[in-house]
C-alpha positions as CSV (number, residue, x, y, z in Angstrom):
1,M,160.2,112.9,132.9
2,V,158.4,114.6,130.1
3,K,155.1,113.3,129.1
4,V,154.1,113.5,125.4
5,K,150.6,112.9,124.0
6,L,150.7,110.9,120.8
7,E,148.3,111.6,118.0
8,I,147.4,109.6,114.9
9,A,147.8,111.6,111.6
10,D,145.0,112.1,109.2
11,A,145.3,109.4,106.6
12,S,143.3,111.3,104.0
13,E,146.5,112.8,102.5
14,Y,148.5,110.5,100.3
15,I,151.8,110.9,98.7
16,D,152.3,110.2,95.0
17,L,155.2,107.8,94.5
18,P,156.9,107.1,91.2
19,E,156.4,103.7,89.5
20,P,158.9,101.1,90.6
21,P,161.8,100.6,88.2
22,A,161.7,97.5,85.9
23,F,164.0,94.6,87.1
24,D,164.0,92.8,83.9
25,P,166.6,90.1,83.5
26,P,169.6,90.9,81.4
27,P,169.3,89.7,77.6
28,E,170.3,86.1,76.9
29,G,172.0,84.7,74.0
30,D,174.7,82.2,73.0
31,V,177.3,84.1,75.0
32,L,176.1,85.3,78.4
33,A,177.3,88.2,80.6
34,P,178.5,87.6,84.2
35,R,175.4,89.6,85.3
36,T,173.1,87.2,83.6
37,L,174.6,84.2,85.3
38,R,174.2,85.9,88.7
39,V,170.6,86.9,88.0
40,L,169.5,83.7,86.4
41,S,171.8,81.3,88.2
42,N,169.3,78.5,88.7
43,K,168.3,78.5,85.0
44,Y,171.8,77.7,84.0
45,A,172.6,75.2,86.8
46,D,174.8,72.3,85.7
47,S,174.7,73.4,82.1
48,K,177.5,74.3,79.6
49,V,177.8,78.0,79.1
50,A,179.9,80.7,77.4
51,V,180.6,83.9,79.3
52,R,182.0,87.1,78.0
53,G,183.5,89.4,80.5
54,T,186.5,91.2,81.8
55,V,189.1,89.6,84.1
56,V,188.9,91.6,87.4
57,W,191.0,89.4,89.7
58,I,193.5,86.5,89.3
59,Y,194.7,84.2,92.0
60,D,198.4,84.5,92.5
61,C,199.9,81.9,95.0
62,G,203.1,83.7,95.5
63,S,201.3,87.0,96.6
64,S,198.9,85.0,98.8
65,I,201.7,83.1,100.8
66,R,204.4,85.7,100.9
67,T,205.2,87.4,104.1
68,P,206.6,91.0,104.3
69,D,210.0,89.8,105.4
70,M,210.3,87.0,102.7
71,S,212.8,87.4,99.9
72,E,212.1,86.4,96.3
73,K,214.6,83.5,96.7
74,E,212.8,82.3,99.8
75,L,209.5,82.5,98.1
76,R,210.6,80.5,95.1
77,R,212.1,77.8,97.4
78,L,208.9,77.7,99.5
79,L,206.8,77.3,96.3
80,S,209.1,74.5,95.0
81,D,209.2,72.7,98.3
82,E,205.6,73.1,99.4
83,P,203.4,73.4,96.3
84,E,200.4,72.1,98.3
85,R,200.2,75.6,99.9
86,C,198.9,76.9,96.7
87,S,195.3,76.8,95.8
88,R,194.3,75.8,92.2
89,P,194.4,78.7,89.9
90,H,191.2,80.7,89.6
91,L,189.9,84.2,88.5
92,Y,186.9,86.4,88.5
93,L,185.0,87.7,85.5
94,G,183.1,90.9,85.7
95,D,180.8,92.8,83.3
96,S,183.4,95.6,83.0
97,S,186.9,96.4,84.1
98,G,185.6,98.4,87.1
99,A,183.4,95.5,88.4
100,S,184.1,94.4,91.9
101,V,184.7,90.8,92.9
102,D,181.4,90.7,94.7
103,R,179.5,91.6,91.4
104,S,181.6,89.1,89.3
105,I,181.6,85.4,88.6
106,W,184.2,82.9,89.9
107,V,186.0,80.8,87.3
108,V,187.6,77.8,88.8
109,E,189.7,74.8,87.7
110,V,191.8,76.9,85.4
111,P,194.8,74.9,84.2
112,R,198.1,75.5,85.8
113,P,201.7,74.9,84.6
114,I,203.1,71.5,85.2
115,R,205.8,71.6,88.0
116,R,209.3,70.2,87.7
117,D,208.6,67.4,90.1
118,E,205.4,66.4,88.3
119,R,207.2,66.5,84.9
120,R,209.7,64.0,86.3
121,A,207.3,61.8,88.2
122,L,204.3,61.5,85.9
123,P,204.1,59.1,82.9
124,K,205.0,60.8,79.5
125,N,201.5,60.4,78.1
126,I,200.0,62.5,81.0
127,V,202.8,65.1,80.7
128,D,202.2,65.3,76.9
129,S,198.5,65.7,77.4
130,W,198.7,68.4,80.2
131,P,196.2,71.1,79.4
132,A,197.4,74.4,78.0
133,V,197.6,77.2,80.5
134,P,195.7,80.3,79.3
135,K,197.6,83.6,79.1
136,V,195.5,86.1,80.8
137,K,195.9,89.3,82.7
138,L,193.8,91.9,84.6
139,G,191.6,93.9,82.2
140,D,191.6,91.2,79.4
141,E,188.2,90.9,77.9
142,V,187.7,87.1,77.3
143,I,185.0,84.4,76.6
144,V,185.3,81.5,79.0
145,R,183.4,78.3,78.2
146,G,182.6,75.9,80.9
147,T,180.0,74.4,83.2
148,W,177.9,76.5,85.5
149,A,177.6,74.8,88.9
150,T,177.8,75.2,92.8
151,V,180.6,72.6,93.3
152,S,183.6,71.8,91.1
153,P,185.3,68.4,90.8
154,R,188.3,69.5,92.8
155,G,186.4,71.0,95.7
156,F,185.6,74.7,94.9
157,R,182.1,75.6,96.3
158,N,179.9,78.5,96.0
159,S,176.2,78.5,96.6
160,D,175.8,81.5,94.3
161,G,177.4,79.6,91.4
162,L,180.8,79.1,89.8
163,L,182.0,78.5,86.3
164,I,184.1,75.3,85.9
165,Y,186.7,76.3,83.2
166,E,186.9,74.4,79.9
167,S,188.5,76.9,77.5
168,L,189.3,80.6,77.2
169,E,189.5,82.9,74.1
170,H,190.5,86.5,74.1
171,V,188.0,89.1,72.6
172,E,189.7,91.3,69.9
């Protein structure tokens, strides 16, 4: 066993540290950036917002339930026979195309196409008023309007916040 004598250093010498960087919130306006909602989440709680961002991830039911040995025909049959396996459509909006899902906001309650069995079973007035399904792909720059909340009407939950979809428009 080695014994070491501990000494207290002379505190008369100080190190000059640089000023800490400013952590100002992002600028606000009529159309917000995903980062603004992440930083100022509580300020916008339960309010209508418009968010401009880039689509960085889109839920695809087929990809999420498909197994490596499943053929395309088996997948189509499974989706037709057991639609309850699919979650409601959702996507993530980031500040740029390279943004990670962790640094993006979750957009939920995105309309989905009406299924064949629903078209046959539901009353005509419901089928005719079915919401339009937005055409969106990865990398699209869009403005999504909706309500910023922590819980959606159909059960999505996120304590950091989520955007409940109302409409989507592409940025030209």
